[in-house]
N, C-alpha and C positions, 0 to 999 in steps of 0.2 A: 578251547582257546578262541576258535573262530566265532563262537556265539557271544563272546565278550567284546570282540572288536566291533561288531556291527552296532550294538547299542551305544558304545562309546562314541563312535563316529556320528551316529544320529544325534546324540546329545550335544556334540560339538557343533554340528550344523544348526540345530535349533537354537542353541545358545547364541551363536553369532548372528542368526537371523533376528532374534529379539534385540540384540545390540544395534543392528543396522536400523531397525524401526525406531529405536529410541534416539539414535543420532540424527535421524532425518526429521524427527517430530518438530512441530512448531507449537509454541505456547502463545496464548492470547491473554491479555490483561486489559480490563476496562477501568477507566477512571473518569470522574466528573469534576470539573472545575467550576466553581460558582464565584462570580465577581459582583459586588455591590457597586452600583454607579452613584455619583453624587446626587442625581435626581431621584434616587430611591428605587430605580428599576434594577433588576437582577439579570445578569447574563450567565447562561450555563453553556458549557462546552463539554461534550462527551467525546472521549478519545479512547479508541481501541488500539492497543499496541500488540503487534505480532512479532515474535522473535524468530529468527532463522539463522543459519550459519553461512550466509553469503556475503558478509561484510557490510551489509546495509541495515544492520539491526537497529541503529539509532534513527533511521529514517522510516522503517517499516511500521506504519500505523495508519489508522483511519480517523479522520477528524470531521465532525459535523459542525460547521462554523455557525456561530450566532452573529458574527459581524459580517455584513454583506457589503460588497463593493459595487458601486454603480459603474459598470463598464459597458463598452459598446456591445451590441448584440452579437451572439456567437454565430459565426459563419462556418457551417459544417462543410466538409469536402463533398463534392458532387456524389450523390447517391447514398450518402451516409445518413442513417437514422439514429438518433440519440439512444443510448442505453447506458445504465450506470455500471461502472466497473469497480470491482472489489480488489483489494490487495491480493496479488498472486495471479490475477487474470491477465490476459494479453490483449492489448488494444490492436485494432486493425492497422496495417501499414499506412493507410491513407490518413489516419488520425494523427500519426506521429509528426506529420508536417505542420500541424496547428500548434506550433511552439509558443509558449508564454514567456517571452524574453524579459518583460518588465515585472518579474515575480516579486522583486523587493518592494514594489508599490503595494502589494497585497499581503505583506507580512509573511511571505513564504521563505523558507530557508534557501540559502544558496546551494544548488545541487552539486554533489561531488562529481568528479570526472566520470563520464559514462552515463550519467543520469541527466534528464532534462524535464522541465515542467511543460505540460501541454494543457490546453483548455478543452473541456468536453461539456458543452452546454453550460450549466452554472457551476460545474465542478472544475477543480484544478487537480491534475494527476501528475505525480512524480514518477517517471517511467525510465526503464532501462532503454536507452536509445537504440541499442542493437537488437534486443529481443522483443521490445514492446511490453515487457512485464511491468505491471503496476506495483510500485514500491510503496507509495503513499497516496492516499486519496483524501482530498479536502472537499467534502460535499457542500453544496449550496454556498459557495464563496462569493458568487456574483448574483446580482439582482437581475 
């Protein structure tokens, strides 16, 4: 009888471990949008969407912008050197202070409660204001 209980317990543990791995998995989806302009030029935007179970699924994506905005030069916090952040990474605390309050001027979505837009070089990042986690990255948005 004891020899049957151990394999059953082991199977139960392994089964639940594979379920946990599945529940925490993130899926990625890539799409390209092409827009023809009246002057005959074509704009392409590539978007990578990552889904997770944290309530920010509609915001969690990476966009490489083809439309660039002419904004003032980026002024980094003292001692900060630019590096590109991906969705899921955490920005340093000093960079969280560089908030992008006029996000609507750059066709960025209104951030939900708890999230804020920041500027990092030529990129706009939607981050969790408490943890610094990057929820959305809009690369090359600024000239």
